[in-house]
Backbone bond lengths (Angstrom), bond angles and torsions (degrees), N, CA, C in turn:
res aa  C-N    CA-C-N  psi(-1)  N-CA   C-N-CA  omega(-1)  CA-C   N-CA-C  phi
1 X - - - 1.445 - - 1.686 107.90 -
2 X 1.281 113.68 -45.78 1.490 114.80 176.14 1.421 118.58 -60.29
3 X 1.315 119.03 -36.97 1.438 121.86 171.29 1.509 118.82 -64.42
4 X 1.344 110.97 -37.99 1.502 113.68 170.92 1.552 117.79 -66.67
5 X 1.364 111.23 -31.80 1.548 118.58 173.12 1.497 107.65 -62.70
6 X 1.398 114.74 -58.98 1.545 114.29 175.00 1.488 118.01 -48.12
7 X 1.325 116.52 -34.74 1.498 119.17 -177.52 1.516 108.28 -70.37
8 X 1.480 116.29 -39.52 1.402 115.40 -177.84 1.539 108.82 -67.56
9 X 1.388 118.82 -39.26 1.460 120.81 -179.48 1.493 108.99 -61.09
10 X 1.281 118.66 -43.42 1.404 120.06 179.30 1.553 116.75 -60.10
11 X 1.345 117.04 -41.87 1.376 121.96 174.59 1.306 115.45 -59.70
12 X 1.432 114.87 -46.51 1.572 120.24 175.99 1.412 116.23 -56.44
13 X 1.312 113.14 -38.67 1.451 118.81 179.49 1.586 110.53 -72.35
14 X 1.135 120.74 -31.11 1.487 118.44 173.66 1.509 112.61 -76.31
15 X 1.390 118.02 -31.92 1.411 118.84 178.27 1.520 113.75 -72.28
16 X 1.262 120.10 -37.68 1.485 132.20 173.19 1.445 106.97 -56.85
17 X 1.291 121.37 -55.92 1.401 124.32 176.16 1.420 119.13 -60.16
18 X 1.391 115.53 -33.21 1.440 116.79 175.68 1.547 116.11 -64.50
19 X 1.336 116.99 -29.54 1.461 117.50 -177.95 1.532 113.16 -94.27
20 X 1.351 114.21 15.56 1.471 118.51 166.76 1.432 119.80 84.63
21 X 1.472 109.73 27.05 1.474 116.21 176.61 1.471 111.19 -124.17
22 X 1.354 112.29 143.57 1.547 113.29 177.11 1.455 114.07 -80.96
23 X 1.212 117.46 111.33 1.492 117.80 178.43 1.523 116.75 -81.17
24 X 1.321 122.06 9.05 1.395 129.50 170.68 1.544 105.35 96.08
25 X 1.320 108.31 -177.58 1.569 119.52 179.94 1.480 112.68 -134.18
26 X 1.381 122.42 152.78 1.381 128.77 -1.47 1.612 114.15 -67.62
27 X 1.269 113.55 169.09 1.564 114.93 175.37 1.492 110.47 -130.10
28 X 1.426 110.61 134.07 1.475 116.21 -170.41 1.492 109.41 -96.09
29 X 1.357 124.89 136.80 1.352 129.24 176.57 1.623 105.78 -125.41
30 X 1.300 119.26 133.99 1.484 122.75 -176.09 1.493 105.62 -126.49
31 X 1.272 115.82 153.70 1.485 128.74 171.20 1.431 108.57 -157.07
32 X 1.344 119.69 179.39 1.567 122.80 -173.81 1.654 105.82 -68.22
33 X 1.273 114.29 -32.90 1.490 122.81 -175.16 1.489 109.69 -73.19
34 X 1.343 122.08 -10.34 1.512 121.56 -175.43 1.471 114.66 146.49
35 X 1.263 117.91 -156.92 1.457 126.91 -178.16 1.501 109.80 -138.42
36 X 1.332 116.25 148.50 1.545 121.70 178.25 1.380 107.55 -138.64
37 X 1.403 114.83 122.62 1.497 129.26 175.96 1.583 106.71 -98.49
38 X 1.347 116.46 110.62 1.414 121.74 -179.52 1.528 112.32 -103.82
39 X 1.362 113.88 125.26 1.439 116.23 176.82 1.430 112.75 -86.50
40 X 1.479 118.84 172.62 1.355 123.43 -173.59 1.566 112.79 -63.78
41 X 1.252 123.08 125.35 1.506 122.89 178.13 1.445 113.43 -50.69
42 X 1.171 121.39 145.62 1.519 128.27 175.09 1.543 108.19 -116.97
43 X 1.416 108.33 114.74 1.499 115.35 -170.25 1.477 112.82 -86.63
44 X 1.277 120.12 127.22 1.509 127.10 178.94 1.563 107.71 -89.19
45 X 1.275 117.83 -42.68 1.384 118.32 -173.55 1.602 110.16 -153.39
46 X 1.373 115.22 142.25 1.378 119.09 178.96 1.485 109.46 -133.67
47 X 1.392 116.24 86.73 1.521 116.24 -170.61 1.597 109.24 -80.16
48 X 1.446 106.70 126.34 1.450 115.31 177.82 1.470 110.37 55.00
49 X 1.286 122.44 25.96 1.602 123.62 -178.30 1.432 107.75 55.09
50 X 1.218 124.94 29.66 1.501 128.90 178.58 1.540 112.65 -124.03
51 X 1.378 112.84 -64.83 1.526 116.48 -174.45 1.527 103.16 -92.72
52 X 1.406 117.40 129.35 1.379 116.38 176.74 1.462 108.62 -126.59
53 X 1.400 115.11 157.60 1.533 119.95 178.97 1.572 102.32 -147.02
54 X 1.458 109.62 155.69 1.469 111.46 177.44 1.595 104.74 177.38
55 X 1.296 110.55 -149.45 1.550 117.34 -171.30 1.560 104.01 -141.72
56 X 1.300 117.62 149.79 1.480 120.68 172.79 1.595 107.45 -134.06
57 X 1.213 116.70 126.82 1.508 118.67 172.60 1.521 107.70 -89.08
58 X 1.338 114.91 149.31 1.450 125.66 -179.09 1.446 115.85 -143.69
59 X 1.348 120.99 163.04 1.410 133.43 171.11 1.417 105.93 -126.18
60 X 1.348 120.99 118.31 1.463 126.84 179.52 1.514 108.59 -121.10
61 X 1.409 119.81 136.50 1.376 124.82 -179.76 1.479 106.00 -130.69
62 X 1.342 122.03 108.30 1.434 127.17 176.76 1.542 108.35 -63.58
63 X 1.264 118.46 151.67 1.435 121.15 179.76 1.628 106.83 -66.14
64 X 1.472 113.65 127.73 1.335 114.12 -177.75 1.591 116.57 80.54
65 X 1.312 117.50 -4.96 1.434 124.47 -179.89 1.538 116.27 -116.54
66 X 1.339 113.49 177.73 1.515 119.39 178.16 1.412 111.78 -82.89
67 X 1.402 117.82 158.60 1.375 124.66 175.86 1.494 109.84 -69.79
68 X 1.374 114.07 139.71 1.477 118.18 179.47 1.569 110.58 -127.01
69 X 1.371 120.78 130.78 1.395 120.89 -176.80 1.475 110.52 -94.86
70 X 1.340 118.06 140.69 1.395 119.95 175.73 1.470 115.15 -154.72
71 X 1.215 115.53 179.44 1.619 120.69 174.62 1.545 109.38 -142.63
72 X 1.337 114.72 160.10 1.408 118.73 -179.70 1.403 109.82 -136.36
73 X 1.264 125.76 146.07 1.513 133.74 171.75 1.536 105.82 -98.27
74 X 1.256 106.17 131.85 1.550 113.20 -174.95 1.537 115.17 -133.99
75 X 1.363 117.11 149.36 1.371 119.03 167.12 1.434 107.95 -127.12
76 X 1.422 118.99 154.13 1.500 121.78 -170.69 1.455 108.58 -163.50
77 X 1.373 114.39 155.29 1.443 119.29 165.11 1.559 110.94 -84.55
78 X 1.266 110.58 153.30 1.583 111.39 -179.68 1.571 107.05 -132.58
79 X 1.475 103.88 150.52 1.515 108.42 176.65 1.645 101.50 -132.91
80 X 1.247 117.24 133.88 1.358 125.00 -175.18 1.476 111.19 -104.20
81 X 1.381 117.15 127.12 1.544 123.08 176.90 1.498 104.64 -113.22
82 X 1.336 129.25 100.16 1.342 126.52 -172.50 1.557 106.48 -82.64
83 X 1.267 119.99 -15.59 1.464 119.40 176.72 1.539 112.99 -67.29
84 X 1.411 113.50 -38.05 1.475 117.71 171.68 1.591 109.78 -100.68
85 X 1.242 117.21 3.96 1.463 121.03 -172.30 1.609 113.89 43.70
86 X 1.132 111.76 53.50 1.538 121.84 174.64 1.506 115.59 -124.20
87 X 1.298 117.74 151.41 1.412 126.09 179.60 1.453 108.37 -118.08
88 X 1.362 128.06 118.64 1.407 125.31 173.20 1.478 112.62 -99.42
89 X 1.452 115.45 121.78 1.550 122.43 177.44 1.500 99.30 -88.00
90 X 1.358 115.37 129.09 1.441 125.83 170.89 1.566 110.70 -130.71
91 X 1.278 115.75 175.06 1.533 119.64 -171.52 1.431 116.86 42.41
92 X 1.469 116.61 49.49 1.363 122.10 179.02 1.484 118.79 -61.10
93 X 1.272 116.89 126.64 1.460 123.88 -178.52 1.496 109.03 -118.85
94 X 1.371 123.28 106.81 1.400 127.37 175.93 1.526 109.73 -81.60
95 X 1.303 114.24 103.75 1.398 117.06 -173.61 1.577 114.68 -85.33
96 X 1.242 113.70 -19.48 1.504 118.59 -178.64 1.557 108.15 -162.80
97 X 1.352 117.33 128.49 1.508 123.28 170.62 1.514 107.12 -108.30
98 X 1.344 116.95 134.23 1.391 127.76 -176.89 1.558 111.41 -116.63
99 X 1.364 116.55 121.47 1.439 121.14 173.56 1.535 104.57 -125.45
100 X 1.484 115.58 90.56 1.437 119.07 -175.73 1.485 115.38 -65.05
101 X 1.267 122.22 -25.79 1.497 127.02 -173.30 1.543 114.96 -98.54
102 X 1.298 114.11 -6.46 1.456 120.60 174.74 1.478 121.05 -86.92
103 X 1.306 120.09 140.32 1.421 123.75 170.02 1.572 110.71 -61.86
104 X 1.398 119.92 142.27 1.374 119.90 -176.00 1.520 113.98 -51.11
105 X 1.351 114.94 -31.26 1.570 117.86 -173.87 1.505 109.50 -71.80
106 X 1.309 115.49 -23.01 1.541 117.20 -175.36 1.595 110.77 -91.25
107 X 1.366 114.19 -13.06 1.510 117.90 -178.69 1.489 117.89 -54.43
108 X 1.462 115.14 -51.72 1.473 114.20 -168.88 1.528 109.91 -63.53
109 X 1.374 125.00 -39.28 1.405 122.88 176.73 1.436 112.51 -60.94
110 X 1.394 118.08 -48.21 1.491 121.48 179.49 1.525 112.89 -58.45
111 X 1.316 115.96 -35.06 1.519 122.78 -176.58 1.422 101.98 -71.57
112 X 1.440 125.86 -45.80 1.411 121.81 -177.20 1.538 110.69 -66.50
113 X 1.272 117.60 -33.25 1.569 115.34 179.82 1.464 105.43 -76.04
114 X 1.369 123.91 -24.80 1.512 119.49 179.67 1.614 107.74 -70.49
115 X 1.327 107.78 -46.40 1.515 111.65 178.22 1.570 120.84 -56.21
116 X 1.343 104.23 -32.02 1.575 108.24 174.85 1.571 114.67 -64.06
117 X 1.338 121.51 -19.57 1.360 126.99 -176.39 1.537 105.12 -87.13
118 X 1.214 125.70 -30.44 1.427 129.07 -163.88 1.526 109.99 -56.20
119 X 1.311 120.33 118.54 1.396 123.94 174.64 1.540 118.07 -68.21
120 X 1.280 121.08 156.71 1.508 115.77 -179.92 1.476 111.54 -79.72
121 X 1.372 125.71 -14.69 1.412 125.96 172.12 1.579 104.72 -146.67
122 X 1.351 111.14 157.44 1.347 123.12 173.68 1.534 110.28 -130.85
123 X 1.304 116.67 130.68 1.498 120.32 170.15 1.542 117.05 -105.18
124 X 1.331 111.10 138.55 1.485 114.12 -174.14 1.630 102.56 -147.13
125 X 1.311 111.93 147.75 1.543 121.87 173.60 1.402 110.33 -54.64
126 X 1.398 116.34 135.09 1.517 116.23 176.89 1.541 111.41 -65.82
127 X 1.341 114.32 -22.70 1.497 112.22 -173.27 1.545 107.20 -81.27
128 X 1.446 117.83 -25.94 1.582 120.63 170.86 1.433 106.18 -58.00
129 X 1.427 120.28 -51.21 1.440 126.41 -167.40 1.542 102.07 -66.21
130 X 1.300 120.78 -56.65 1.381 118.95 -177.42 1.585 117.18 -54.36
131 X 1.414 115.69 -31.91 1.432 116.67 175.93 1.584 112.95 -71.36
132 X 1.225 118.77 -20.63 1.554 121.60 177.33 1.427 110.12 -77.34
133 X 1.349 118.46 -31.76 1.596 118.96 -168.33 1.597 109.31 -62.70
134 X 1.222 120.65 137.45 1.406 124.55 174.46 1.591 108.70 -65.04
135 X 1.288 115.77 126.68 1.440 123.84 170.96 1.447 111.82 -72.82
136 X 1.319 117.79 142.45 1.525 117.92 179.69 1.545 112.12 -73.59
137 X 1.295 116.14 144.32 1.554 122.19 -175.12 1.490 109.51 -58.37
138 X 1.323 117.42 -34.34 1.393 120.45 176.99 1.580 116.50 -147.67
139 X 1.284 120.86 159.46 1.328 124.71 -177.94 1.525 109.12 -115.91
140 X 1.418 107.38 152.32 1.582 112.93 -175.38 1.480 107.92 -59.98
141 X 1.289 120.03 139.62 1.511 123.08 175.72 1.569 109.15 -82.34
142 X 1.291 108.06 153.96 1.409 114.43 175.23 1.507 111.41 -119.93
143 X 1.343 117.46 125.47 1.475 119.08 -179.98 1.444 113.43 -66.03
144 X 1.462 110.41 122.49 1.460 119.40 -177.81 1.504 106.14 -125.13
145 X 1.395 115.16 146.94 1.390 122.25 175.64 1.533 105.05 -99.10
146 X 1.416 112.82 106.91 1.472 112.67 177.40 1.510 109.23 -108.78
147 X 1.328 120.82 28.62 1.444 126.15 164.27 1.363 108.42 -55.23
148 X 1.383 121.04 142.17 1.483 123.79 177.51 1.586 107.66 -79.93
149 X 1.298 118.22 149.83 1.438 123.03 177.21 1.558 108.54 -62.39
150 X 1.271 110.00 154.24 1.499 119.74 173.41 1.597 107.68 -64.72
151 X 1.379 116.71 127.16 1.389 125.11 -178.89 1.442 113.11 -105.63
152 X 1.308 120.99 123.45 1.406 122.02 177.33 1.577 109.36 -104.89
153 X 1.301 117.73 137.45 1.401 130.93 -177.84 1.536 112.82 -123.48
154 X 1.253 124.90 118.52 1.395 125.41 172.94 1.600 110.95 -128.54
155 X 1.286 113.52 131.42 1.438 118.83 174.90 1.427 116.13 -97.30
156 X 1.429 119.85 6.91 1.358 128.28 170.18 1.519 110.07 -122.64
157 X 1.282 118.61 167.99 1.462 117.35 178.44 1.564 114.30 -62.71
158 X 1.175 116.66 130.81 1.551 123.21 -165.81 1.508 108.40 -132.99
159 X 1.283 117.39 171.01 1.351 130.78 176.67 1.547 108.22 -137.58
160 X 1.343 117.48 130.76 1.477 123.32 -175.81 1.561 103.95 -97.22
161 X 1.395 118.70 97.47 1.572 119.99 169.77 1.460 110.53 -74.43
162 X 1.343 121.56 109.94 1.271 128.47 -179.26 1.550 115.09 -93.03
163 X 1.267 117.21 116.26 1.588 119.88 172.28 1.353 109.30 -121.50
164 X 1.342 119.10 131.40 1.354 131.54 -178.24 1.603 111.61 -73.77
165 X 1.307 112.54 84.28 1.496 118.76 -174.11 1.520 112.92 79.16
166 X 1.364 114.61 -152.87 1.467 113.15 178.23 1.420 114.87 -79.72
167 X 1.410 115.53 138.93 1.429 117.16 -173.51 1.612 118.88 -48.64
168 X 1.289 118.17 133.26 1.414 123.80 -178.12 1.555 101.46 -109.50
169 X 1.377 112.14 126.30 1.549 116.50 -173.64 1.417 109.31 -112.31
170 X 1.393 115.28 142.16 1.528 119.36 173.11 1.511 105.59 -132.62
171 X 1.289 115.17 141.76 1.462 122.39 -178.10 1.413 113.45 -73.00
172 X 1.334 112.48 149.66 1.494 125.33 175.87 1.522 100.87 -97.35
173 X 1.424 123.26 119.44 1.384 119.91 -173.53 1.703 112.63 -59.23
174 X 1.335 115.52 151.68 1.390 123.15 178.96 1.535 114.68 51.09
175 X 1.295 121.70 34.00 1.296 130.64 173.78 1.529 120.79 -141.07
176 X 1.273 119.26 167.50 1.496 119.03 171.81 1.498 113.40 -93.25
177 X 1.348 115.03 20.46 1.408 121.29 -173.07 1.550 110.69 -106.05
178 X 1.324 116.60 149.26 1.475 125.77 169.41 1.527 108.04 -133.14
179 X 1.352 114.96 154.49 1.529 112.99 -171.60 1.596 98.42 -126.39
180 X 1.334 118.52 152.62 1.417 122.84 -176.42 1.545 104.70 -84.50
181 X 1.295 121.33 123.00 1.389 123.13 177.20 1.384 120.83 -76.05
182 X 1.256 117.33 -34.29 1.495 122.60 -173.11 1.440 114.13 -95.43
183 X 1.317 118.77 47.51 1.425 125.63 177.62 1.657 102.20 -149.08
184 X 1.291 109.14 157.14 1.493 115.98 174.62 1.561 109.61 -92.45
185 X 1.330 117.96 -12.44 1.478 115.74 179.95 1.447 112.28 -87.19
186 X 1.369 118.60 158.14 1.505 122.81 167.18 1.399 110.15 -69.88
187 X 1.291 119.58 107.72 1.529 124.38 -172.84 1.647 101.91 -139.82
188 X 1.364 106.85 119.81 1.490 112.54 -174.61 1.544 110.63 -124.15
189 X 1.335 121.71 149.96 1.417 123.69 178.50 1.602 107.68 -115.88
190 X 1.245 120.79 117.22 1.498 120.22 170.58 1.561 113.78 -84.61
191 X 1.222 120.03 102.30 1.472 128.01 -156.67 1.577 102.84 -73.09
192 X 1.234 124.73 -29.86 1.435 118.81 -178.10 1.676 116.35 -64.62
193 X 1.326 112.47 -34.98 1.430 117.86 174.81 1.557 114.69 -112.74
194 X 1.366 112.79 5.03 1.462 115.15 179.96 1.491 114.04 57.62
195 X 1.267 117.47 48.78 1.524 121.65 -173.77 1.490 106.98 -117.61
196 X 1.300 123.40 135.69 1.471 122.07 170.59 1.506 114.57 -102.06
197 X 1.278 113.37 145.95 1.427 118.42 -177.21 1.542 110.06 -128.40
198 X 1.362 114.58 131.60 1.456 119.75 -166.07 1.601 107.24 -133.10
199 X 1.364 116.05 122.36 1.547 119.64 -179.80 1.442 106.74 -88.01
200 X 1.327 117.48 129.71 1.474 129.07 172.99 1.486 111.97 -126.44
201 X 1.360 119.65 96.55 1.390 120.96 -172.21 1.519 109.75 69.88
202 X 1.331 114.88 -115.39 1.492 119.41 177.23 1.515 110.80 -109.01
203 X 1.243 115.33 9.74 1.470 117.80 -175.89 1.536 113.39 -115.04
204 X 1.286 115.84 141.15 1.553 122.77 178.28 1.480 107.81 -103.35
205 X 1.351 113.09 136.15 1.406 125.65 179.14 1.524 111.56 -117.56
206 X 1.270 117.93 145.53 1.542 115.67 -178.87 1.444 108.58 -137.06
207 X 1.342 114.79 156.58 1.414 127.32 177.42 1.588 112.88 -161.37
208 X 1.325 112.09 161.32 1.595 111.93 176.96 1.591 104.54 -105.39
209 X 1.202 120.21 -4.10 1.500 128.04 -178.32 1.430 116.45 -136.67
210 X 1.309 116.79 104.80 1.423 120.03 179.07 1.693 116.80 -46.28
211 X 1.257 108.02 -31.40 1.475 115.75 178.24 1.484 115.80 -89.42
212 X 1.286 117.24 -0.91 1.497 124.28 -173.85 1.557 105.53 -102.05
213 X 1.420 109.34 -160.12 1.444 118.00 -169.54 1.624 104.91 -92.89
214 X 1.284 112.25 149.83 1.526 123.54 179.04 1.526 109.48 -111.14
215 X 1.403 109.63 141.63 1.516 111.27 178.20 1.593 107.27 -132.55
216 X 1.312 113.42 159.03 1.505 114.90 -173.94 1.620 105.65 -75.02
217 X 1.244 115.20 156.63 1.467 119.00 175.50 1.523 112.63 -147.09
218 X 1.288 120.24 143.20 1.497 125.46 175.66 1.617 108.07 -101.16
219 X 1.324 112.68 -14.06 1.494 119.53 -175.02 1.489 111.99 -100.43
220 X 1.280 114.52 112.38 1.547 122.48 177.57 1.429 114.90 -105.65
221 X 1.283 120.59 149.20 1.520 123.14 173.70 1.538 111.63 -48.61
222 X 1.346 114.58 141.95 1.573 115.16 177.89 1.504 111.99 -53.23
223 X 1.421 113.10 -37.73 1.466 116.55 -170.75 1.542 109.91 -67.40
224 X 1.423 123.93 -15.91 1.376 123.66 -178.00 1.634 108.35 -72.52
225 X 1.372 116.45 -14.00 1.368 110.37 -178.51 1.647 113.96 -74.74
226 X 1.437 112.44 -9.00 1.349 119.07 176.23 1.409 116.06 -83.22
227 X 1.439 121.36 -18.68 1.437 125.54 -174.18 1.649 113.81 -59.13
228 X 1.339 115.96 -44.76 1.538 109.55 -177.95 1.471 115.66 -65.13
229 X 1.390 117.18 -6.97 1.451 122.18 -178.34 1.627 107.90 -76.77
230 X 1.466 116.43 -19.79 1.438 119.25 174.72 1.472 110.07 -91.12
231 X 1.370 116.87 147.48 1.425 116.33 -179.27 1.482 116.67 -63.43
232 X 1.305 116.55 -32.68 1.454 118.64 -179.25 1.521 116.29 -65.86
233 X 1.295 105.64 -25.03 1.591 113.33 -178.99 1.561 113.05 -108.79
234 X 1.278 114.21 12.93 1.427 117.44 -177.50 1.524 115.76 -56.82
235 X 1.399 115.67 -28.93 1.324 115.95 -176.30 1.580 119.41 -77.53
236 X 1.374 110.61 -6.15 1.437 123.18 175.47 1.504 110.19 -83.45
237 X 1.234 124.35 9.54 1.529 131.46 -174.02 1.526 106.33 -60.24
238 X 1.452 111.94 -47.89 1.498 114.31 -173.44 1.528 116.56 -82.66
239 X 1.297 115.68 -2.91 1.489 116.94 179.70 1.517 108.45 -115.56
240 X 1.278 124.15 10.01 1.422 128.86 171.27 1.413 112.87 -124.36
241 X 1.306 125.73 108.90 1.530 122.10 2.16 1.591 109.63 -69.19
242 X 1.339 120.83 162.39 1.408 124.51 -172.74 1.544 106.48 -71.72
243 X 1.423 114.41 141.53 1.382 116.69 167.84 1.524 117.96 -69.88
244 X 1.410 118.45 176.85 1.393 117.58 175.13 1.462 111.90 -64.64
245 X 1.417 116.39 143.80 1.377 119.06 -177.10 1.501 110.85 -126.27
246 X 1.391 117.57 159.57 1.443 123.16 174.46 1.573 113.62 -88.14
247 X 1.295 117.06 120.98 1.495 119.55 -167.44 1.597 101.69 -97.49
248 X 1.336 118.54 45.70 1.434 124.36 167.79 1.400 113.46 -64.94
249 X 1.337 115.64 179.57 1.558 119.58 178.09 1.515 104.66 -74.92
250 X 1.225 119.19 155.74 1.478 130.91 177.68 1.341 115.07 -179.35
251 X 1.324 122.77 167.16 1.487 125.88 -179.23 1.457 107.50 -146.21
252 X 1.307 115.85 157.97 1.472 122.86 -177.18 1.664 107.14 -135.49
253 X 1.379 107.86 122.71 1.570 105.11 172.70 1.615 108.35 -112.96
254 X 1.233 112.00 158.73 1.496 120.27 -179.21 1.486 106.68 -122.79
255 X 1.402 120.42 132.59 1.442 123.84 171.00 1.505 109.71 -108.18
């Protein structure tokens, strides 16, 4: 009755493996010459997730004999099916079979018996294989810039003029003007005097250095009178020439 039960367990193990599911470990295989209990393979190396090598511990009991403990070194090809999260070992090559408790004279017969049990393929969960692989002692570093961003502080009412990188200038046809493309603010450069003009609400500010201080102005370059004539600058019609402004305290920052 016990032998019949072992045979049924062995058949069920092979069937579950065949449908691409890991039935767990250890796994029992039986045949007329005895039974073999195989423990989960321990993977030593998995080259390019194709060629795999490792060790498998086992317990083998010949029919009418005593249980023998052993281990085998193996090499195999592997195929990964991520849909079922299974790895199939094929082309199994048993490079060395170990029987620590046997006398040398008994080893050849036991090794021949063991090799008669070896299946042509073995399926195992990809998660079990990954858990066996030795993790690297260190990982390649990535160069990161952890410098803090530039911080602006103002104790007076201020405006943050945001420019995406260094100013990119484009010419305004038939003028000495250029406008800064990479900002959302109306920001112009009068090239003959190297002066910037910046509209904030209804007030124009001017500076010679974008990183420097800005001051209000009512005097604009003559060429700026041509801006409202172009569709893109039509909204500037009411501020050219500039209306009267309040010369109260204020500050401007540029990012």
